[in-house]
N, C-alpha and C positions, 0 to 999 in steps of 0.2 A: 759616700758623702751625702749628707742630708741637704736639701734645698730650702729648708725653713729659714725664715728671717724674723727679726723683731716685729715686723708687720704681719706675720702669718698668724692665723687664728690659733687660739689655745688648743683646739682639738688636734691640730697638726703637730703641735709640740708634745702633747700627751701621747701621740701615736709614734713619735720618734723613740727608738729603743733606749738610747742613753739619756736624752733630755727628759723623757717621760718618767724614768725611774727617779731622776732628781726632783722633779715637780711633785711626784707622789710622796717622796720622802720628806719634803718640806711640809707638805700638808699633814702627813702623819705626825711629824714632830710638834705640830700645833694642835693635835687632837682632832684633825679633820680627815675626811676621805675624799676621793676623787669626785664623788657625787656632790660635794659642796660647791664644786665649780661648774656644775651643769648649766646654770643660767648664763655662764660666761664663756661657753665653748666657742662662740663665734667672735669673741673679742680678741683684737690683736694683743699679743703678749705684752708689748710695751705699754698699751693702755691699762692692762691689768696691773702692771707694776706701779703705774702712776696713781691709780686709785686705791691701792692696797693699804695705804696708811702706814707704810714701812714693813708690813709683813713679808712683802717680796721686795727686797732692796734692789736699787737700779743695777748694782754690780751683778745681780743674778742673771741679767740678760746676757752679759758677756760670757759668763760661765756656761749658760745653756747653749749659746751659739757655738762655743768651742767644743762642747761635748757632742753636739749634733754633727758637727763637721768631722770630728776625729773618731767618734764612737767610744771615746775614753771618758770615764767618770772620775773627776778628781778625788783624791783621798780626802777623808774627813767629812764628806758631805753625806747627810742621811739619804737613803734610797729606799725605794719600795717597788716591788714588781707590779705589773698591771693588775687592776681589780678584776675579780671574777665577773664574767658577763652576766648581765641581768636578763634572764630569759623573758621576763615580762615586757622588756623594752624592745624585743625583736620584732621586726616587721612581719606582717602576714606572709605565709608562703607564696612565693611567686612574685612578690612586690620588692622591687629594688629601689632603695632610697639613697640618693646621692647627697653630696654636700650642698647646703643652700647656695644659691647663686649670689655672688658678691654684689653689693649695692654701692652706687656712687651717685652723688648729687647731680641733678639735671637742672642747672640754673636756667631760668627763663629771663633772658635779657629784656629790660624795660618794663617788667611787670609792676614795679613800684615807681616808675618815672614820675617826677613831680609830686611825690607824696612824702609826708613826714610821719614817721612812726616812732612812738615812745616805747622803749624796751626796758623793763626793769630787770635787775639781776644780770646786767649786761657784762659784767667784768669776767664772768667765767661760765662754764657749763652750757646749759640750754640757752640762757639769755645771750651769751656771746655768740653762739651758733646762729640764733635768730637774727641778731644785729648784722652779722657778717653776711648772711644770705640776702637780707633786704638791701644792703649796700651794693652787693654784687648784681642785684636785680634793678638797680637804678634809684633806690630810695635814699632818703635822708633819715638818719636815726638819732633820736635823743636818747643817749645811752645812760641809764640811771643805775647807780650802785652805791652802796654804803662804803665800798672799798675804793681807795684812791687808784687802785689798779685799773679802774675804768679808763683812765687817761691813756693807758697803754693800748687800749682798743682803738682809740682815735689815732694813735701813732701808727698802728698797723694798717688801719683801713682808710685813713686820709680824712679830708675835710668834710666828707659826707657824714661823719660822726661828730655829734656835739656831746661831750662827756659832761655829766652832772653828778657830782659826788653828793649824795643826799641819803638821809634815813627816811624811807617811805612812811615810817610810823609818825614822823613829825608833821603836824598839821601844815607847817609852812612849806614843806617839800613840794607839794602839788603846785604851789604858786611859782616855785623856782623852775619846775619842769615846763610849765606853760610859758614862762618868760624865755627859756632856752629855745622853745619851739617857735617863738615869734607869734604866738596866738593860735595858729591853725594846727590841729592834729588830725591826721587822717586815719591813724590806727594806734591802738594801745595794746601792748602785750604785757600783761601782768605776770611776769615769770618768777620774780623774787619770792623766796619762801624759806622757811626753816623747818627742820625736823624736830620732833619731840624725842623722848627717851623710851618710847614703847610702853610707857606706864599705863597700866589699867587705872580706872578711876579712883580706886582706893590708894593708889600710889602717887597720884598727881601732885606735883609741887606747884604752888601758886605762881612762882616766878616763871617756871617753864610754861604754864598755861597762859599767863599774860603775854609773854613774849611771842608765843606761837599765834595767838589770836591777833595781836597787834600787827605782826608782819604778814600773816597769811590772809587776814580778813580786813582789818582796818586800813592798811595801806592800799590794797587794791580798790576798796570802796572810795577812798579819798581821791585817788587818781581818776577813777571813773566819774566821780561827781565833778571833777575839774574839767574834764575833756568833753563831756556830753553836751553842754550848752553850745560849744563851738561846732560840734558835729551836727547838731540839730539846725543851727543857723546855716551851715554849709549844705544841708540836705543829705548828709550821709557820713558814715564812718564805721570802722570795724574795731570791736574790742574782743580780745581773746584772753580769757583767764586760764592760767595753768593750774589745774586742780591736781588730781593724783588718782592712782588706783584706790587710795584710801577714801576717795569721794564715792566710790562705787560699792564698797564692802566694808565690813567692820573688822577684817582680819589682816589688814595690810600695815597697820601702824598703831600707835598708842591712842588713848582717848583724846588728847588735846589735838594732835595732828588730824585725826579722823574727823573730829568735830569741826575743825577749822576748814577742812576741804569740803565737807558737806555744806557748811555755811556759804562757801564761795560758789558752790553749785546753785544754792538758792538765790544768791545775789545775781548770778548769771541768768537764771530762768526768769526771775522777776523783771530784770532789766530788759530782757529780750521781749517780754510781753508788753511792757510799758512803752517801748519805743518801736513796736512793730508798725510798719507802714511809713516810718519817718526817714528811712534810709540808713538808720543806725542799727547795726546788727551786732548781737552779743552772743558769743559762743565760748565753749571751754574745751580744752584738751586735757585728757587724763592719762598722763604717762604711767607706764609700769616701771620696771627696773631700768635705770639709765646710768651709764658710766660717766658720772659727772664728778665724783669725789666729794659730794656735798657733806659737810661736817655732821656727824651723828653723835649726840651726847652718849655718855656711858649708859648702857641699857638698864632699865628697871627690872628687877629679878622676875617678878610674877608675869608682868605683861609681855616681856621679851621672850619668855619661854613659851607663851601661848602663840604669839605671832610667828615664831620660828617654825612651828609645825605646819603653817599654811604656805610659807614661802617656797617650799619644795615644788609648788605648782607653777613657779615663774618660768615661762617658756624660754627666756633669754634676756640678756642685757642689751639694750639699745645704745647706740651712740647719740651724742647730743645733736649731731647733724641730722639724724633720722627724725628726731622730734621736731627739729626746726622745719623740716619738709612739711609735716602736718600743720604746724602753727602758722607758717607763712601762707599756706593755702587759705586758711580761714581768715587771715589778715588781708588777703588780696581781694580784688573785685570779682575774681572768679567764683567766690563763695556767695554769689548774689542771692541764691535762694535758700540759704542756710541761716537759721536764726534760732537761738535757744538750744542748740545741739550740744551734747556732752560727748565729745569724740574720744573713745578709748584708743590711745596709741601705745598699745601694750603687748603687741605680738600675740594677742589672743588670750592673755591671762584672764581677762574679765569674762571670757566665754567658758572658762573651766567650771 
């Protein structure tokens, strides 16, 4: 009887004799191999199902649990044996490599006591994880999102969350955020963003380009412009812009998304220089692959084929809470001597 559960990492499920055959069979039926899941091996099975966009239906979890416990594969399901071992991936002779040590949040009580932090994209994914961490560490969060689901965050976390349903690309949204904050803002996390369709420049659609630039560049700029005067008057504040692996290289996304995140890096560095010595610090976090389920448009044929070749280097998928750990550090007063930094939080992808 197997001891795997829906919260067990994917690597454990693939190692199970019965469940592993079912998973590989489903991948094969979609024209994929086990190697396609390499970045997600440390991801809990239930999280993979949530972010799969229906490729792995929720009912699959029950089927896999039953198969793992009984050792019996239900009839009618596609199956596949284990893939042949890749000798190039073997560790050096005499070196034993175990499974990575599990990570869990280490909440610092009181780290954000008395502080108000604006978090965009707060209804889901990284933004929600950042908002949750700040509240649990004593802070007040102005939770901004275009989705009305941001109200659910307030219901979950309590009165320390002030939900603001707003489109950050609209010029008036910055005024609404400041009004909700009551004037003073100690921190700003520009998390909200949208993906492009991996289009190379000759495939770029004007509507996609405009939307990506408005959400990923114009929105963060307007919120920074709105909060900085108050931070200067108060003698300090922290701004963290969420860029991307695509801000560090040209092979992680399409032309629009890559250009937008490079622009946000430029905005971060310019602002860090302009306000150095004032107590206002501006930094950025560059996530790699993160299990957030962010909507991705249908891929452009040429560009997506090119970027797909480079994504095999992704070390693994991070959880939103892992990114929140990096972001909240830079939002905190502990980041006292850090300004203008672009922090890769990507498991080492940018080192490859």
